[in-house]
Backbone bond lengths (Angstrom), bond angles and torsions (degrees), N, CA, C in turn:
res aa  C-N    CA-C-N  psi(-1)  N-CA   C-N-CA  omega(-1)  CA-C   N-CA-C  phi
1 M - - - 1.464 - - 1.527 113.45 -
2 P 1.331 119.84 -44.29 1.462 119.75 -179.72 1.520 112.59 -57.65
3 E 1.350 116.32 -28.40 1.459 118.26 -177.37 1.536 112.37 -72.05
4 E 1.356 119.02 -18.26 1.464 122.27 -178.06 1.529 113.36 -84.32
5 A 1.314 118.36 -15.42 1.469 122.05 -177.42 1.518 113.21 -58.57
6 P 1.335 120.44 -45.57 1.466 120.17 179.49 1.525 112.31 -58.44
7 A 1.356 117.29 -36.15 1.472 119.83 -179.71 1.514 111.13 -63.67
8 V 1.338 116.50 -41.14 1.459 120.43 178.25 1.524 110.33 -62.66
9 Q 1.321 116.51 -43.66 1.469 120.10 179.38 1.523 110.97 -63.68
10 N 1.334 117.14 -39.61 1.461 120.49 179.00 1.526 111.79 -62.57
11 W 1.318 116.51 -41.01 1.460 120.00 177.41 1.526 111.17 -62.87
12 R 1.309 115.72 -40.34 1.473 119.03 178.96 1.535 110.61 -64.94
13 L 1.315 116.06 -43.35 1.467 119.17 178.31 1.525 111.05 -63.39
14 L 1.344 115.78 -38.77 1.466 119.78 179.18 1.528 111.43 -63.39
15 I 1.333 115.78 -42.89 1.468 119.86 178.77 1.521 111.10 -63.17
16 V 1.353 116.09 -44.50 1.468 120.38 178.45 1.524 110.73 -61.11
17 A 1.331 115.98 -42.87 1.466 120.52 179.57 1.527 111.39 -62.49
18 C 1.352 115.91 -41.09 1.467 119.82 178.19 1.521 111.72 -63.62
19 L 1.327 115.84 -41.87 1.462 119.96 179.35 1.527 110.89 -64.48
20 L 1.334 115.70 -43.31 1.468 118.90 178.17 1.525 110.80 -62.93
21 G 1.341 116.08 -40.61 1.462 119.37 177.99 1.515 111.79 -62.64
22 L 1.327 116.65 -39.40 1.458 121.24 178.52 1.525 111.42 -63.92
23 V 1.343 115.51 -42.14 1.467 119.89 178.34 1.523 110.47 -62.85
24 V 1.327 116.48 -43.14 1.470 120.57 179.54 1.528 110.54 -61.50
25 M 1.330 117.29 -42.30 1.460 120.88 179.55 1.529 111.53 -63.39
26 V 1.335 116.03 -42.01 1.468 119.54 179.13 1.518 110.69 -63.19
27 V 1.345 115.89 -47.35 1.469 120.18 -179.66 1.524 110.21 -61.77
28 Y 1.324 117.19 -42.14 1.459 121.41 -179.52 1.526 111.24 -62.69
29 N 1.336 116.25 -45.67 1.470 119.69 179.82 1.517 112.32 -64.89
30 L 1.327 116.80 -37.97 1.460 119.89 175.73 1.518 110.92 -61.48
31 H 1.323 116.19 -41.91 1.463 120.68 179.41 1.528 111.24 -64.63
32 I 1.339 116.59 -44.26 1.464 120.62 179.69 1.522 110.88 -61.42
33 N 1.345 116.29 -43.12 1.468 120.09 179.28 1.516 111.63 -63.03
34 K 1.331 115.85 -37.60 1.464 119.82 178.73 1.520 110.74 -65.06
35 V 1.345 115.58 -42.88 1.469 119.70 178.56 1.522 110.37 -63.88
36 R 1.341 116.76 -42.00 1.466 119.86 179.98 1.521 111.79 -63.68
37 R 1.324 116.64 -38.64 1.472 119.21 177.92 1.514 111.44 -63.41
38 G 1.340 115.11 -36.86 1.460 119.10 178.56 1.513 112.08 -66.52
39 L 1.356 116.08 -31.26 1.461 119.89 -179.16 1.520 112.30 -87.10
40 D 1.299 117.49 -14.00 1.460 122.19 -177.16 1.521 109.63 -82.82
41 V 1.336 116.67 81.05 1.463 123.23 -175.69 1.531 108.87 -95.61
42 E 1.316 116.52 129.79 1.460 120.78 178.00 1.519 109.84 -73.20
43 M 1.313 116.99 126.33 1.458 122.31 -178.97 1.531 109.82 -104.73
44 V 1.328 116.32 146.32 1.458 121.79 177.70 1.522 109.28 -128.35
45 A 1.324 115.43 154.84 1.464 120.81 179.42 1.525 109.73 -82.85
46 A 1.320 115.84 140.99 1.467 122.33 175.71 1.527 107.07 -146.05
47 Y 1.348 115.69 175.04 1.460 119.93 -177.53 1.523 110.69 -133.10
48 R 1.326 114.07 146.31 1.467 121.77 171.07 1.529 107.55 -118.96
49 Y 1.349 114.87 156.35 1.459 118.89 176.87 1.531 109.39 -76.58
50 A 1.326 115.51 137.44 1.460 121.10 -178.56 1.526 111.75 -89.17
51 R 1.332 116.86 -5.52 1.472 120.61 178.78 1.511 109.93 -155.60
52 D 1.327 117.05 165.27 1.454 121.63 172.25 1.525 108.57 -69.19
53 M 1.328 116.76 139.35 1.459 120.77 178.99 1.522 109.83 -133.73
54 N 1.321 116.50 147.29 1.463 122.49 178.82 1.521 110.16 -106.93
55 A 1.336 116.03 156.19 1.462 120.88 177.15 1.526 109.95 -54.53
56 G 1.320 116.74 129.60 1.456 121.84 -179.14 1.517 113.57 102.56
57 D 1.360 117.79 -19.44 1.467 120.41 176.90 1.526 109.74 -66.93
58 K 1.329 116.13 140.39 1.458 119.87 177.32 1.524 110.42 -87.79
59 L 1.322 114.85 140.89 1.463 120.86 -177.31 1.520 110.41 -77.43
60 D 1.324 115.05 129.94 1.459 121.60 176.58 1.528 109.18 -111.95
61 E 1.316 115.79 158.52 1.473 121.19 179.52 1.525 111.53 -52.89
62 D 1.343 116.54 -39.56 1.462 121.30 -176.19 1.530 112.91 -77.00
63 D 1.329 117.14 -6.58 1.471 120.36 -179.04 1.523 112.38 -80.72
64 L 1.338 116.48 -7.61 1.471 120.53 -177.34 1.517 110.59 -120.16
65 E 1.318 115.70 141.88 1.462 120.64 171.99 1.522 108.40 -124.21
66 Q 1.323 115.64 133.22 1.461 120.42 -176.06 1.519 110.59 -82.93
67 I 1.327 115.48 140.92 1.454 122.18 175.96 1.526 108.54 -135.40
68 K 1.318 116.46 168.22 1.456 122.40 175.99 1.524 108.73 -114.85
69 L 1.329 115.52 135.08 1.464 121.65 179.46 1.515 109.61 -131.08
70 P 1.350 117.99 147.73 1.465 119.09 169.84 1.521 109.51 -59.73
71 R 1.329 117.41 139.57 1.458 120.57 -176.51 1.521 112.22 -54.46
72 K 1.335 117.67 -42.08 1.463 120.44 -178.15 1.516 111.16 -63.90
73 T 1.329 117.12 -37.69 1.469 120.34 177.47 1.518 110.28 -65.02
74 A 1.326 116.48 -43.94 1.468 120.67 179.63 1.521 110.91 -61.48
75 E 1.328 117.51 -40.27 1.465 120.93 -179.57 1.523 111.12 -67.08
76 R 1.330 117.20 -33.52 1.475 119.75 178.18 1.520 110.95 -68.23
77 I 1.329 117.45 -34.11 1.469 120.97 -178.58 1.519 110.86 -69.95
78 G 1.326 117.06 -39.32 1.464 120.59 -178.96 1.524 110.36 128.91
79 K 1.331 116.36 -164.00 1.457 122.63 -179.13 1.526 109.34 -73.61
80 L 1.332 116.65 107.29 1.457 121.98 -178.69 1.522 110.78 -99.60
81 L 1.324 114.82 155.60 1.456 120.42 175.47 1.527 108.91 -65.77
82 D 1.327 117.54 126.65 1.461 119.80 176.81 1.530 109.95 -111.90
83 K 1.322 116.17 -175.26 1.470 119.98 -174.76 1.524 111.95 -61.21
84 N 1.324 117.35 -37.65 1.468 120.22 178.88 1.521 111.26 -68.69
85 D 1.357 116.36 -41.15 1.467 120.47 179.84 1.524 111.60 -64.69
86 K 1.336 115.66 -36.39 1.456 119.98 -174.39 1.531 111.68 -53.83
87 E 1.319 116.73 -46.31 1.458 120.30 -178.53 1.528 111.73 -64.46
88 V 1.346 115.87 -31.84 1.462 120.85 -178.34 1.525 111.34 -68.38
89 W 1.348 116.41 -37.15 1.464 119.43 -170.08 1.527 114.43 -94.37
90 I 1.328 118.79 -8.18 1.461 120.14 177.12 1.533 109.41 -58.60
91 D 1.328 116.07 133.64 1.474 124.81 -178.22 1.524 113.39 74.21
92 E 1.346 117.48 5.94 1.460 120.18 176.13 1.531 109.64 -93.07
93 P 1.347 118.06 145.04 1.472 120.41 178.88 1.533 111.19 -74.89
94 I 1.311 115.17 142.17 1.457 121.02 176.25 1.519 107.77 -84.91
95 R 1.326 117.83 146.85 1.468 119.75 -172.89 1.521 113.81 -107.16
96 R 1.334 117.44 10.02 1.464 120.32 176.20 1.517 108.55 -153.17
97 N 1.320 116.37 158.57 1.458 120.08 175.87 1.526 109.60 -71.58
98 V 1.317 116.92 137.14 1.464 121.53 176.35 1.522 108.51 -132.53
99 S 1.306 115.25 157.37 1.463 121.19 -179.68 1.520 110.39 -107.78
100 K 1.300 115.23 157.10 1.457 120.47 175.76 1.525 109.43 -56.76
101 S 1.326 116.31 136.94 1.472 124.89 179.34 1.526 113.37 82.32
102 D 1.351 118.54 -4.08 1.466 119.60 172.05 1.530 108.79 -64.92
103 F 1.331 116.27 147.27 1.456 119.64 175.14 1.525 109.52 -69.65
104 A 1.324 116.90 134.22 1.468 121.22 177.77 1.523 109.56 -81.51
105 M 1.341 116.06 131.82 1.462 122.19 -176.92 1.526 109.51 -132.15
106 P 1.332 118.25 145.20 1.477 120.61 179.45 1.519 113.17 -56.12
107 E 1.323 117.28 -32.71 1.465 120.05 -176.95 1.523 112.80 -68.61
108 H 1.329 117.63 -8.20 1.464 120.51 178.63 1.526 112.27 -77.20
109 F 1.334 117.22 -6.96 1.457 120.06 -171.97 1.528 111.75 -109.21
110 T 1.313 115.83 166.95 1.456 121.53 -170.99 1.516 112.52 -67.70
111 H 1.323 115.30 162.02 1.459 121.25 -172.71 1.523 113.82 -70.52
112 T 1.334 117.59 -10.20 1.458 118.84 -178.92 1.516 111.45 -56.28
113 K 1.343 117.09 -27.40 1.457 120.56 174.42 1.521 110.69 -122.43
114 S 1.307 116.74 -47.27 1.462 119.39 -168.62 1.518 113.29 -72.11
115 Q 1.340 118.19 -20.81 1.454 118.37 -178.52 1.527 112.88 -100.88
116 K 1.307 118.11 3.96 1.452 119.94 172.05 1.522 109.09 -68.34
117 S 1.320 115.97 152.97 1.459 119.65 -176.45 1.521 111.90 -62.63
118 N 1.345 117.95 -27.49 1.460 118.18 -179.12 1.518 112.87 -77.40
119 Y 1.345 117.19 -5.20 1.463 120.64 173.06 1.524 110.50 -78.09
120 L 1.323 116.98 -29.71 1.452 121.06 -176.89 1.524 110.87 -67.11
121 L 1.321 115.27 147.56 1.452 119.63 172.07 1.528 108.48 -68.03
122 K 1.335 116.65 161.53 1.466 120.08 -171.40 1.523 113.02 -61.69
123 D 1.328 118.73 -24.58 1.468 121.26 -178.78 1.531 112.38 -104.13
124 Q 1.332 117.10 17.72 1.460 120.76 -178.26 1.532 111.66 -111.95
125 V 1.331 114.87 152.96 1.463 122.06 172.95 1.529 107.86 -139.65
126 Q 1.321 115.75 168.38 1.460 121.14 172.79 1.516 108.23 -110.32
127 I 1.333 116.51 133.05 1.456 120.61 177.50 1.526 109.31 -130.79
128 T 1.320 115.40 156.37 1.461 121.28 176.12 1.524 109.34 -102.19
129 I 1.317 115.94 130.06 1.467 122.34 179.70 1.522 108.60 -112.08
130 S 1.321 116.48 125.14 1.462 120.50 175.63 1.524 109.07 -73.39
131 V 1.322 116.58 137.87 1.465 121.20 179.37 1.520 109.31 -128.76
132 D 1.315 116.11 160.29 1.459 122.14 177.65 1.526 108.14 -73.87
133 S 1.331 116.79 109.58 1.467 120.79 -175.07 1.527 112.20 -62.88
134 K 1.333 116.73 -29.58 1.468 119.58 -178.87 1.529 111.67 -73.00
135 K 1.339 115.98 -21.50 1.460 119.44 -178.53 1.525 112.10 -112.00
136 A 1.331 116.72 5.89 1.469 120.48 178.68 1.529 109.35 -68.45
137 P 1.328 118.02 149.40 1.470 120.75 -176.60 1.517 115.18 -74.12
138 G 1.337 118.67 1.14 1.462 120.79 175.31 1.513 112.42 67.07
139 R 1.334 116.56 -139.98 1.458 121.55 -173.68 1.523 113.67 -67.92
140 V 1.317 116.84 -11.69 1.469 119.65 179.41 1.527 110.42 -64.07
141 L 1.344 116.70 -34.53 1.465 120.86 -179.60 1.521 110.33 -77.04
142 R 1.327 116.04 130.60 1.462 121.62 179.42 1.526 110.12 -124.76
143 I 1.328 115.97 154.16 1.457 120.49 172.49 1.530 108.40 -59.49
144 G 1.310 116.32 135.98 1.458 121.43 -177.92 1.513 113.09 97.96
145 D 1.360 116.66 -14.08 1.464 119.81 175.51 1.520 110.49 -69.46
146 H 1.320 116.02 161.94 1.462 122.00 171.36 1.527 108.62 -110.92
147 V 1.329 115.58 141.29 1.462 120.38 -176.13 1.521 110.74 -130.70
148 N 1.340 114.62 156.20 1.457 122.74 167.78 1.523 107.77 -104.62
149 V 1.319 117.21 143.30 1.468 121.86 179.09 1.529 108.72 -103.96
150 I 1.328 115.60 127.56 1.463 122.55 -178.46 1.523 109.06 -118.48
151 G 1.316 116.81 140.06 1.456 119.94 178.46 1.514 111.76 -153.65
152 Q 1.330 115.24 161.27 1.466 121.69 179.17 1.522 109.70 -92.81
153 L 1.330 115.83 123.62 1.459 122.26 178.68 1.519 109.40 -121.93
154 P 1.341 116.95 150.39 1.469 120.08 -175.63 1.527 112.33 -72.48
155 M 1.327 114.42 147.89 1.458 121.84 174.71 1.527 108.66 -106.59
156 K 1.321 117.98 173.45 1.460 121.49 -176.28 1.523 112.81 -61.12
157 A 1.313 117.26 -33.72 1.462 120.83 -175.57 1.524 112.73 -79.91
158 G 1.318 117.41 4.74 1.459 119.63 179.75 1.513 112.71 88.14
159 T 1.321 117.30 1.76 1.460 121.38 176.26 1.527 109.12 -96.74
160 Y 1.333 115.40 172.45 1.455 120.76 -177.61 1.529 110.46 -118.71
161 K 1.307 114.16 154.45 1.463 120.60 -178.49 1.525 109.64 -142.24
162 N 1.336 117.14 143.55 1.465 121.72 177.23 1.524 110.19 -79.74
163 Y 1.319 114.79 132.80 1.457 121.09 178.27 1.518 110.15 -127.76
164 R 1.326 115.65 145.41 1.463 120.29 170.17 1.522 105.50 -83.21
165 I 1.331 116.54 104.29 1.474 121.70 -167.71 1.524 112.06 -82.92
166 V 1.329 116.77 -53.40 1.467 122.21 -179.66 1.522 107.99 -133.45
167 E 1.323 116.40 137.05 1.460 120.76 -178.52 1.524 112.00 -110.98
168 W 1.322 114.36 149.19 1.473 123.96 166.88 1.516 113.20 59.98
169 L 1.332 116.29 56.76 1.459 121.91 173.15 1.528 109.20 -94.54
170 S 1.324 116.44 136.64 1.452 121.32 -178.78 1.532 110.64 -83.52
171 V 1.326 116.83 126.69 1.466 122.79 -177.66 1.530 109.75 -87.65
172 V 1.343 116.88 124.65 1.468 121.21 179.21 1.526 112.52 -114.53
173 A 1.328 117.37 -10.71 1.474 120.63 175.36 1.519 108.23 -156.58
174 I 1.332 115.29 149.29 1.462 121.81 -179.64 1.519 107.68 -127.74
175 G 1.337 116.05 118.55 1.454 119.10 -177.96 1.521 111.87 58.45
176 G 1.334 116.64 30.20 1.459 120.92 -179.61 1.511 114.33 83.12
177 Q 1.334 118.95 -4.78 1.459 122.01 -177.44 1.521 110.29 -94.99
178 T 1.329 115.55 137.18 1.462 121.00 175.64 1.522 107.73 -118.55
179 D 1.313 118.24 -93.99 1.465 121.63 169.88 1.517 108.36 -141.65
180 S 1.277 116.75 173.22 1.466 120.70 -173.36 1.518 113.29 -92.53
181 G 1.342 117.16 4.42 1.466 119.64 179.12 1.512 111.38 79.67
182 G 1.315 115.10 169.61 1.463 120.45 178.04 1.507 113.67 66.17
183 G 1.311 117.91 15.64 1.457 121.03 178.37 1.513 113.55 84.85
184 K 1.336 118.68 -5.16 1.453 121.26 178.62 1.513 109.74 -88.91
185 M 1.329 116.87 126.10 1.461 120.89 -175.66 1.528 110.09 -81.26
186 A 1.322 116.71 132.02 1.459 121.95 177.04 1.516 109.65 -87.66
187 S 1.327 116.05 -177.11 1.466 119.70 -174.88 1.512 112.74 -64.06
188 A 1.328 118.07 -22.73 1.464 119.85 179.40 1.515 111.60 -63.53
189 A 1.328 117.00 -32.80 1.459 120.14 179.43 1.520 111.20 -75.88
190 Q 1.337 116.39 -25.22 1.454 121.13 -178.06 1.525 111.80 -100.35
191 G 1.324 116.26 -3.56 1.454 120.47 -179.83 1.513 111.06 108.30
192 V 1.338 117.47 127.63 1.463 122.35 179.26 1.518 108.19 -100.48
193 R 1.325 116.27 135.21 1.461 120.16 -175.01 1.512 112.48 -68.76
194 S 1.327 117.80 -47.16 1.465 121.08 -175.65 1.525 109.97 -137.17
195 Y 1.321 116.54 134.07 1.463 121.51 -179.83 1.520 108.70 -160.86
196 N 1.328 115.94 157.75 1.468 120.31 178.39 1.526 111.98 -125.41
197 S 1.339 116.39 16.32 1.463 119.23 176.71 1.519 109.74 -156.57
198 I 1.323 114.73 154.95 1.461 121.25 171.15 1.525 107.84 -134.55
199 T 1.317 117.14 151.56 1.463 121.62 175.96 1.519 107.87 -109.76
200 V 1.324 115.92 130.99 1.461 121.07 -174.83 1.523 110.34 -130.78
201 V 1.316 115.74 161.90 1.466 122.78 173.70 1.526 107.90 -94.67
202 I 1.340 115.68 133.73 1.462 119.88 -175.90 1.532 109.14 -150.58
203 D 1.316 117.29 152.82 1.463 120.37 176.02 1.528 109.97 -63.87
204 R 1.321 117.89 143.96 1.466 121.39 -174.49 1.528 111.81 -61.84
205 D 1.333 118.81 -36.14 1.467 120.74 178.22 1.523 111.05 -68.40
206 V 1.324 116.23 -39.25 1.466 120.58 179.45 1.526 109.97 -68.82
207 S 1.334 117.24 -29.94 1.466 120.76 178.06 1.525 110.93 -58.33
208 L 1.336 117.67 -46.22 1.461 120.96 178.82 1.523 111.21 -67.89
209 Q 1.336 116.47 -36.87 1.465 119.18 176.18 1.525 110.25 -60.87
210 W 1.336 116.06 -43.07 1.454 120.34 179.73 1.533 111.22 -62.67
211 K 1.342 117.47 -42.44 1.464 120.13 -178.13 1.522 110.99 -62.13
212 N 1.320 117.52 -37.33 1.469 120.05 176.16 1.528 110.82 -69.71
213 L 1.322 115.84 -47.37 1.468 119.72 -177.94 1.522 111.70 -63.11
214 E 1.327 116.48 -35.26 1.465 121.70 -177.16 1.523 111.85 -57.15
215 T 1.334 117.26 -31.88 1.468 120.06 -178.26 1.523 112.26 -72.89
216 H 1.325 117.93 -13.55 1.464 121.56 179.11 1.530 112.18 -92.98
217 L 1.327 117.26 -7.66 1.454 120.73 -176.81 1.524 112.11 -72.44
218 R 1.315 115.47 147.51 1.471 119.70 169.99 1.526 107.24 -97.84
219 G 1.323 115.31 109.03 1.456 120.06 -177.28 1.517 112.41 78.39
220 A 1.327 115.25 178.72 1.462 120.73 -179.71 1.521 110.03 -77.77
221 P 1.322 117.54 148.09 1.467 119.92 178.47 1.519 111.71 -72.29
222 T 1.306 116.45 165.87 1.460 123.31 173.41 1.529 107.80 -116.74
223 I 1.316 116.26 169.34 1.466 119.49 -177.10 1.526 110.95 -129.29
224 E 1.315 114.32 150.42 1.459 123.22 170.77 1.528 107.71 -111.36
225 I 1.314 117.88 141.16 1.462 121.45 175.27 1.528 108.11 -93.27
226 C 1.321 115.92 125.89 1.466 120.18 -179.64 1.531 109.71 -79.35
227 P 1.322 117.81 141.33 1.470 119.36 175.36 1.524 110.24 -65.55
228 S 1.321 116.20 144.72 1.466 120.14 -177.38 1.521 112.32 -65.57
229 T 1.341 116.31 -19.91 1.468 120.10 -178.74 1.519 112.41 -86.63
230 Y 1.340 117.05 -6.06 1.467 120.03 -176.44 1.528 110.59 -105.54
231 I 1.312 115.96 126.99 1.464 121.59 174.11 1.524 107.02 -126.18
232 P 1.333 118.26 111.61 1.463 120.20 -178.21 1.523 111.46 -68.95
233 P 1.322 117.28 164.16 1.468 119.59 175.90 1.521 110.84 -55.98
234 K 1.315 116.64 147.29 1.464 121.78 -177.08 1.529 111.28 -53.15
235 A 1.343 116.65 -37.07 1.463 120.59 -176.48 1.529 112.54 -66.10
236 K 1.335 118.17 -17.51 1.467 121.04 -178.45 1.522 112.73 -103.87
237 Q 1.340 117.49 -3.78 1.457 120.31 -175.86 1.531 111.45 -80.43
238 G 1.325 115.87 117.82 1.461 120.79 171.19 1.513 115.91 68.35
239 V 1.327 118.04 25.30 1.465 120.87 178.58 1.516 109.77 -123.23
240 V 1.328 116.11 153.93 1.457 121.17 176.73 1.531 108.21 -70.16
241 A 1.330 116.60 136.80 1.463 120.82 178.67 1.531 109.51 -53.91
242 P 1.337 117.88 131.54 1.472 120.89 -174.59 1.523 114.10 -53.51
243 E 1.327 117.02 -35.32 1.459 119.85 -177.24 1.529 113.10 -73.50
244 L 1.346 116.94 -6.62 1.468 121.12 -179.58 1.529 112.69 -109.52
245 L 1.321 117.23 6.64 1.461 120.33 -176.08 1.521 113.08 -63.28
246 S 1.331 117.60 -23.65 1.467 119.57 179.01 1.524 111.35 -60.97
247 F 1.336 117.30 -29.38 1.465 121.15 179.53 1.529 112.14 -75.77
248 T 1.333 117.47 -12.96 1.470 120.62 -175.75 1.523 112.73 -92.84
249 K 1.333 117.40 -5.54 1.465 120.59 -173.83 1.520 112.45 -72.88
250 Q 1.341 116.63 -34.13 1.455 120.07 178.52 1.515 109.98 -155.85
251 A 1.322 115.88 157.15 1.459 120.78 179.63 1.516 109.76 -79.30
252 S 1.317 115.21 152.55 1.459 120.86 175.86 1.517 109.40 -74.97
253 G 1.344 116.23 152.02 1.456 120.02 175.92 1.508 111.78 -74.51
254 S 1.357 115.96 -11.42 1.462 120.27 179.83 1.513 109.49 -79.93
255 S 1.313 116.53 171.21 1.456 121.00 176.94 1.512 109.15 -70.51
256 V 1.319 114.95 158.26 1.457 119.98 -176.45 1.517 110.78 -58.79
257 G 1.327 114.81 132.24 1.455 120.00 175.93 1.507 114.55 78.34
258 S 1.333 119.29 9.73 1.456 119.99 -177.46 1.515 112.86 -96.42
259 G 1.349 116.94 -11.48 1.457 120.33 179.26 1.510 111.18 90.68
260 S 1.351 116.44 163.76 1.453 121.29 -179.18 1.507 109.87 -159.77
261 T 1.321 115.43 -177.61 1.456 120.14 178.38 1.510 109.88 -73.31
262 Y 1.318 115.96 141.60 1.454 121.53 -178.99 1.508 111.04 -70.05
263 D 1.333 117.04 127.00 1.458 122.50 173.76 1.516 108.03 -85.88
264 E 1.329 117.51 157.42 1.449 120.42 -177.17 1.530 111.16 -55.12
265 G 1.303 116.88 128.88 1.461 121.37 179.75 1.501 109.69 177.12
266 G 1.315 116.38 -168.16 1.459 119.61 -176.00 1.501 111.34 -104.86
267 Y 1.313 115.38 -165.43 1.447 122.68 179.38 1.516 108.99 -113.68
268 G 1.310 117.00 142.65 1.450 120.66 -173.16 1.502 113.58 -96.30
269 D 1.337 113.66 -167.48 1.469 121.41 178.81 1.510 107.84 -78.60
270 G 1.323 115.87 73.25 1.466 120.76 -174.20 1.503 112.89 -83.77
271 Y 1.324 115.10 -178.32 1.458 121.21 -177.77 1.519 108.88 -114.25
């Protein structure tokens, strides 16, 4: 009998070793699956321009080259031309100058298609924003540009300060002008000399926030033109600056653009 004891112990050690090996295999496979999920990135089709193009040039099939982008990257860039859009815009005039390798976007094309209400995403609307005509950038601003809206809002001490209120709004009309139809570009595509309003695309919820905030402004807002090479983070595109949300809760009893008493809140990215 004493001679059988080692065999029993060996069997126990073997069972323990097998169990440990099984645990290691499970942990290893879980880790591998986690790594694979991290590498499994969904790709989407997008297009870049194959050549430099000027406002008024018609888009040809050879003017676009297809590329693949991670979906999250594409969403950060904005609304990109996809396979369905491509067929729609062939032979349509472009409404702004673009450079080779720029991402192709529906907003680059004339209003005959892109400015119809069915072009807008389901949560988007178009609104007109009054601007200070004396401080407007004139012909530099083109349809298809993105702008930041700046305005003076009251501070606690009764003084006013300039804030960057909303960033990266897409311009679809300048002074009410879009294009003349038929593929011929009007002055809005080439730059309007004098205007006191612009029409932009904005989320419907932000539109109401803007209408409330607008009544707290002192005077008409001014605009900055964003460089075509700059795309802000998605969280900052087309939304009211978080520190100014207190002004969006209700409209001022004063007339639009006349200013009002500061409601409790913070200070923005002022100048």
